[in-house]
C-alpha positions in Angstrom: 55.0 111.1 107.2 56.2 113.5 104.5 57.9 115.7 107.1 59.4 112.7 108.7 60.9 111.5 105.4 62.3 115.0 104.7 63.9 115.2 108.1 65.5 111.8 107.7 66.9 112.9 104.3 68.2 116.2 105.7 69.9 114.7 108.8 70.4 111.0 108.1 69.0 110.3 111.6 67.0 107.2 112.4 63.2 107.0 112.2 62.7 107.1 116.0 65.0 110.1 116.5 63.3 112.0 113.8 59.8 111.3 115.1 60.8 112.5 118.6 62.5 115.6 117.3 59.4 116.5 115.2 57.1 116.0 118.2 59.4 118.2 120.3 59.5 120.8 117.6 55.8 120.9 117.2 56.1 119.8 113.6 58.5 122.5 112.6 61.1 121.0 110.3 64.0 123.4 110.8 63.5 123.3 114.6 63.6 119.5 114.5 66.9 119.6 112.5 68.3 122.0 115.2 67.1 119.6 118.0 68.8 116.7 116.3 72.0 118.7 115.7 72.1 119.7 119.4 71.8 116.0 120.3 74.7 115.2 118.0 72.6 112.9 115.9 72.4 115.0 112.7 76.1 115.8 113.1 76.9 112.1 113.2 74.9 111.5 110.1 77.1 113.9 108.1 80.1 111.7 109.0 78.7 108.6 107.4 81.2 108.7 104.5 84.2 108.7 106.8 86.4 105.6 107.3 86.1 103.8 110.6 89.3 101.7 110.5 90.2 102.0 114.2 88.3 100.8 117.2 88.2 97.9 119.6 87.2 94.2 119.7 85.5 93.3 123.0 85.3 89.6 124.2 83.7 87.9 127.2 82.5 84.5 128.4 79.9 83.5 131.0 81.0 82.1 134.3 80.4 78.5 133.3 82.6 78.9 130.2 79.8 77.6 128.0 79.0 80.8 126.1 81.3 83.4 124.6 80.5 86.9 123.2 82.4 89.1 120.8 81.8 92.6 119.4 83.7 95.0 117.2 83.0 98.7 117.5 84.8 101.1 115.2 86.0 104.7 115.3 87.9 106.9 112.9 91.0 107.3 115.0 93.0 105.3 117.5 92.9 108.2 119.9 89.1 107.8 120.1 89.4 104.0 120.3 91.4 104.5 123.6 88.9 107.0 124.9 87.3 105.9 128.2 83.8 106.7 127.1 84.2 104.7 123.9 85.7 101.7 125.8 82.9 101.8 128.4 80.3 102.0 125.7 81.8 98.9 124.1 81.6 97.1 127.5 77.9 98.2 127.9 77.0 96.9 124.4 78.7 93.6 125.1 76.8 93.3 128.4 73.5 93.8 126.4 74.5 91.1 123.9 75.1 88.7 126.8 71.8 89.5 128.5 69.5 89.8 125.5 71.1 87.5 122.9 70.0 89.6 119.9 69.5 87.7 116.6 71.3 90.2 114.4 72.6 93.8 114.2 69.1 95.2 113.5 67.8 93.5 116.7 70.8 94.8 118.7 70.4 98.4 117.5 66.8 98.4 118.8 67.6 97.1 122.3 67.1 99.5 125.2 70.1 100.5 127.3 70.2 101.4 131.0 69.4 105.1 130.3 66.2 104.2 128.4 67.6 104.9 125.0 68.2 102.4 122.2 71.6 101.2 121.2 71.2 103.1 117.9 70.3 106.4 119.7 73.2 106.1 122.1 75.8 105.4 119.4 74.7 108.4 117.4 74.7 110.6 120.6 78.2 109.4 121.6 79.4 110.0 118.0 78.2 113.6 118.4 79.9 114.0 121.8 83.2 112.5 120.7 83.2 114.2 117.3 83.8 111.1 115.1 81.8 108.6 113.2 81.3 105.4 115.3 80.0 102.1 114.0 79.0 98.8 115.5 80.5 96.6 112.9 79.8 93.0 113.8 79.1 90.7 116.8 79.0 87.0 117.5 78.0 84.4 120.1 79.5 81.0 120.5 78.1 78.2 122.6 79.1 74.7 123.5 78.6 71.8 126.0 82.4 71.8 126.2 84.5 74.8 127.0 84.6 78.4 125.5 87.5 80.7 126.0 88.0 84.3 125.0 91.2 86.2 124.3 92.0 89.8 123.6 95.2 90.6 121.7 97.1 93.9 121.1 94.9 95.9 123.4 91.7 94.8 121.7 92.8 95.1 118.1 92.2 91.4 117.8 89.6 89.4 119.7 89.1 85.6 119.6 86.5 83.1 120.8 87.1 79.4 120.6 84.9 76.4 121.6 86.4 73.0 122.5 84.1 69.9 122.8 85.6 68.9 126.1 84.3 70.5 129.4 86.7 71.8 132.1 89.7 72.7 129.9 89.8 76.5 130.2 93.6 76.7 130.2 93.8 74.6 127.0 91.0 76.6 125.4 92.8 79.9 126.3 96.0 78.6 124.7 94.1 77.8 121.5 92.5 81.2 121.5 96.0 82.8 121.8 97.3 80.6 119.0 94.4 81.8 116.7 95.2 85.4 117.5 98.9 85.0 116.8 98.9 82.6 113.9 95.7 83.6 112.1 94.5 80.2 110.8 91.9 80.1 108.0 90.5 76.7 108.9 90.4 74.3 111.8 91.7 71.2 109.9 92.7 70.1 106.4 89.3 68.6 105.9 87.9 72.1 106.1 90.0 73.5 103.2 87.7 73.8 100.1 88.7 71.4 97.3 88.9 74.3 94.7 91.3 76.2 97.0 93.6 73.2 97.4 93.4 72.5 93.6 94.5 76.1 92.9 97.4 75.8 95.4 98.5 72.5 93.7 98.3 74.1 90.3 100.6 77.0 91.4 103.1 74.6 93.0 103.2 72.4 89.9 103.8 75.4 87.6 106.6 76.6 89.9 108.3 73.2 89.9 107.9 72.8 86.1 109.7 76.2 85.6 112.4 74.8 87.8 112.8 71.9 85.3 111.5 69.2 87.6 110.1 66.1 85.8 106.4 65.2 86.3 107.1 62.1 88.5 109.3 64.2 90.9 106.7 66.9 90.9 104.1 64.6 92.4 106.5 63.6 95.3 107.4 67.2 96.0 103.8 68.2 95.9 102.9 66.2 98.9 105.4 68.1 101.0 104.2 71.5 99.7 100.6 70.6 100.5 101.5 69.6 104.0 103.4 72.9 104.4 100.3 74.7 103.2 98.2 72.9 105.8 100.6 74.0 108.5 100.1 77.6 107.5 96.3 77.7 107.1 94.9 74.9 109.4 94.9 75.4 113.1 95.5 71.8 114.2 98.5 71.6 111.9 100.2 74.8 113.1 103.2 74.8 115.4 102.2 75.7 118.9 103.3 79.3 119.7 104.4 78.3 123.2 106.4 75.3 122.1 107.3 74.9 118.4 108.3 71.3 118.9 104.5 70.5 119.2 101.6 70.9 116.8 98.2 72.1 118.0 96.8 68.6 117.3 99.4 67.3 119.9 98.4 69.7 122.7 94.6 69.1 122.0 94.9 65.4 123.0 91.4 64.0 122.9 89.7 67.4 122.7 88.5 68.9 119.4 88.0 72.5 118.2 84.4 72.9 117.4 84.4 76.5 116.3 86.3 79.7 116.5 85.5 83.4 115.8 88.2 86.0 115.2 87.7 89.7 114.7 90.7 91.8 113.7 90.7 95.6 113.0 93.3 95.1 110.3 92.2 91.8 108.6 88.5 91.6 109.2 86.4 88.8 110.7 86.4 85.0 110.3 84.2 82.3 111.6 85.3 78.6 111.3 83.4 75.5 112.4 79.7 74.7 112.9 
């Protein structure tokens, strides 16, 4: 156990990798380090302080359109993000998420891939082969009795899943997913905006209007319009439809409702809205 701990400290490799390397090396620490370096695992560990701001977001749904899956895998450079091995690895991980439904990232990392190695082992190995730090950042699953749609934007720089409560409306759900990718709403409807956030916006608007010399009774009237404008910016159902700006999203939804959406973006992070 002492050697195992020392090997982990030296290389930054995982417990399973270190144990295997020590067994292969007959308990010799330096030989075990060499084994891990040859496999690219120790080399990957030395890159842990590098930024992984590039990468790809992968999305998929099942055939019935009842379940959606989303994964973000990061690299250091866009060049690697476009690498075929990197892209295929992302597809393989997404397929495992679909098949195994892991609870969290720890569970996902422990799952065995087709080659018999764990997800964690393979991402470290691929990192060594490619020569950059790679990271599985976040993944999500969305399910409904209605309809789920997935949408990939800008070559995988943004990925969206959305669930509508109505079955058999794939085209509509896809339009909503495209809307989310393009307009980046923070909430589904005005009811979802936290009271403290709305109060802060109102405070800002009121101060601006006072500086303009508007009397208090006029401020209240103007405030209503400003709040509505704010809702149009941050609430999905109040936004103008990107395919027809004469309509709002609530107009094209008809009797369908948005239950939940997940959006992952390489530039602005991840967001989950809805139950």
